[in-house]
Short mmCIF file of the C-alpha atoms (twelve columns), coordinates in Angstrom:
data_MODEL
# 
_entry.id   MODEL 
# 
loop_
_atom_site.group_PDB 
_atom_site.id 
_atom_site.type_symbol 
_atom_site.label_atom_id 
_atom_site.label_alt_id 
_atom_site.label_comp_id 
_atom_site.label_asym_id 
_atom_site.label_seq_id 
_atom_site.Cartn_x 
_atom_site.Cartn_y 
_atom_site.Cartn_z 
_atom_site.pdbx_PDB_model_num 
ATOM 1  C CA . MET A 1  37.943  68.833  177.216 1 
ATOM 2  C CA . LYS A 2  36.289  71.522  176.208 1 
ATOM 3  C CA . LYS A 3  35.964  74.951  177.705 1 
ATOM 4  C CA . SER A 4  32.509  76.348  179.369 1 
ATOM 5  C CA . VAL A 5  31.077  79.324  176.930 1 
ATOM 6  C CA . ALA A 6  31.384  81.452  180.325 1 
ATOM 7  C CA . SER A 7  35.344  80.460  179.699 1 
ATOM 8  C CA . GLN A 8  35.936  81.259  176.871 1 
ATOM 9  C CA . ILE A 9  34.835  84.779  176.954 1 
ATOM 10 C CA . GLU A 10 35.970  85.148  180.435 1 
ATOM 11 C CA . GLU A 11 39.258  84.328  178.147 1 
ATOM 12 C CA . LEU A 12 38.676  86.609  175.018 1 
ATOM 13 C CA . GLN A 13 37.821  89.581  177.166 1 
ATOM 14 C CA . ARG A 14 41.270  89.512  178.354 1 
ATOM 15 C CA . GLU A 15 42.307  89.016  175.257 1 
ATOM 16 C CA . LEU A 16 40.967  91.778  174.149 1 
ATOM 17 C CA . ASN A 17 41.279  93.810  177.249 1 
ATOM 18 C CA . ASN A 18 44.977  93.659  176.799 1 
ATOM 19 C CA . ALA A 19 44.988  94.340  172.958 1 
ATOM 20 C CA . GLU A 20 43.113  97.462  173.651 1 
ATOM 21 C CA . GLU A 21 46.014  98.092  175.993 1 
ATOM 22 C CA . ALA A 22 48.981  97.471  173.402 1 
ATOM 23 C CA . TYR A 23 46.954  99.291  171.011 1 
ATOM 24 C CA . ARG A 24 46.767  102.378 173.566 1 
ATOM 25 C CA . GLN A 25 49.786  102.187 174.531 1 
ATOM 26 C CA . ALA A 26 51.582  101.843 170.837 1 
ATOM 27 C CA . ASP A 27 49.068  104.757 170.351 1 
ATOM 28 C CA . ASP A 28 50.830  106.450 172.997 1 
ATOM 29 C CA . ASP A 29 54.339  105.452 171.392 1 
ATOM 30 C CA . TRP A 30 53.221  106.933 167.826 1 
ATOM 31 C CA . ARG A 31 52.592  110.109 169.322 1 
ATOM 32 C CA . ALA A 32 56.048  110.480 171.650 1 
ATOM 33 C CA . VAL A 33 57.829  109.584 168.388 1 
ATOM 34 C CA . ASP A 34 55.654  111.937 166.130 1 
ATOM 35 C CA . VAL A 35 56.320  115.053 168.851 1 
ATOM 36 C CA . GLU A 36 59.804  114.540 167.585 1 
ATOM 37 C CA . TYR A 37 59.965  113.482 164.894 1 
ATOM 38 C CA . VAL A 38 58.141  117.280 164.627 1 
ATOM 39 C CA . ARG A 39 61.073  118.810 167.274 1 
ATOM 40 C CA . LEU A 40 63.790  117.406 165.045 1 
ATOM 41 C CA . LYS A 41 62.542  118.381 161.776 1 
ATOM 42 C CA . ARG A 42 62.169  121.788 163.318 1 
ATOM 43 C CA . LEU A 43 65.964  121.618 164.538 1 
ATOM 44 C CA . ARG A 44 67.434  120.602 161.128 1 
ATOM 45 C CA . GLU A 45 65.977  123.188 159.650 1 
ATOM 46 C CA . GLU A 46 67.597  126.284 162.196 1 
ATOM 47 C CA . LEU A 47 70.323  124.317 161.664 1 
ATOM 48 C CA . ASP A 48 71.020  124.446 157.937 1 
ATOM 49 C CA . VAL A 49 69.316  128.172 157.388 1 
ATOM 50 C CA . HIS A 50 72.940  128.556 160.610 1 
ATOM 51 C CA . LYS A 51 75.077  126.444 158.124 1 
ATOM 52 C CA . ARG A 52 73.830  128.604 155.316 1 
ATOM 53 C CA . ASP A 53 74.340  131.697 157.564 1 
ATOM 54 C CA . LEU A 54 77.951  130.325 158.435 1 
ATOM 55 C CA . ALA A 55 78.846  129.600 154.689 1 
ATOM 56 C CA . HIS A 56 78.138  133.413 154.105 1 
ATOM 57 C CA . GLU A 57 80.224  134.756 156.306 1 
ATOM 58 C CA . ILE A 58 83.117  132.394 155.511 1 
ATOM 59 C CA . GLU A 59 82.672  133.352 151.857 1 
ATOM 60 C CA . TRP A 60 82.486  136.781 152.678 1 
ATOM 61 C CA . ARG A 61 85.722  136.547 155.013 1 
ATOM 62 C CA . ILE A 62 87.501  134.937 152.013 1 
ATOM 63 C CA . ARG A 63 86.494  137.952 149.724 1 
ATOM 64 C CA . GLU A 64 87.525  140.275 152.081 1 
ATOM 65 C CA . ILE A 65 90.501  138.601 153.271 1 
ATOM 66 C CA . ALA A 66 91.515  138.802 149.262 1 
ATOM 67 C CA . ALA A 67 91.331  142.321 148.777 1 
ATOM 68 C CA . LEU A 68 93.232  143.175 151.365 1 
ATOM 69 C CA . GLU A 69 96.487  141.408 150.863 1 
ATOM 70 C CA . GLU A 70 96.064  142.571 147.159 1 
ATOM 71 C CA . GLU A 71 95.867  145.790 148.985 1 
ATOM 72 C CA . LEU A 72 98.672  144.915 150.692 1 
ATOM 73 C CA . THR A 73 100.795 143.248 147.803 1 
ATOM 74 C CA . HIS A 74 99.661  147.063 145.817 1 
ATOM 75 C CA . GLU A 75 100.921 149.283 149.359 1 
ATOM 76 C CA . ARG A 76 104.161 146.799 147.927 1 
ATOM 77 C CA . ASN A 77 104.547 147.524 144.869 1 
ATOM 78 C CA . ILE A 78 103.887 151.115 145.526 1 
ATOM 79 C CA . ALA A 79 106.600 150.988 147.966 1 
# 
């Protein structure tokens, strides 16, 4: 049984509408993911800076402790 041209057009129009809606949803999802990607990238950069600052602070404290321990050893040797 062959469909009429009008029913074929109606069916294709429904499929077109569904495809356009799916495209809009995919585009919205893509934009949301892109926004989240940018946010996470910024957060990663901030964490990298924070880690770098903490590494410098750790190194500085290790050097300070070593210097104080050396001073303490020197004081004991003098006493």
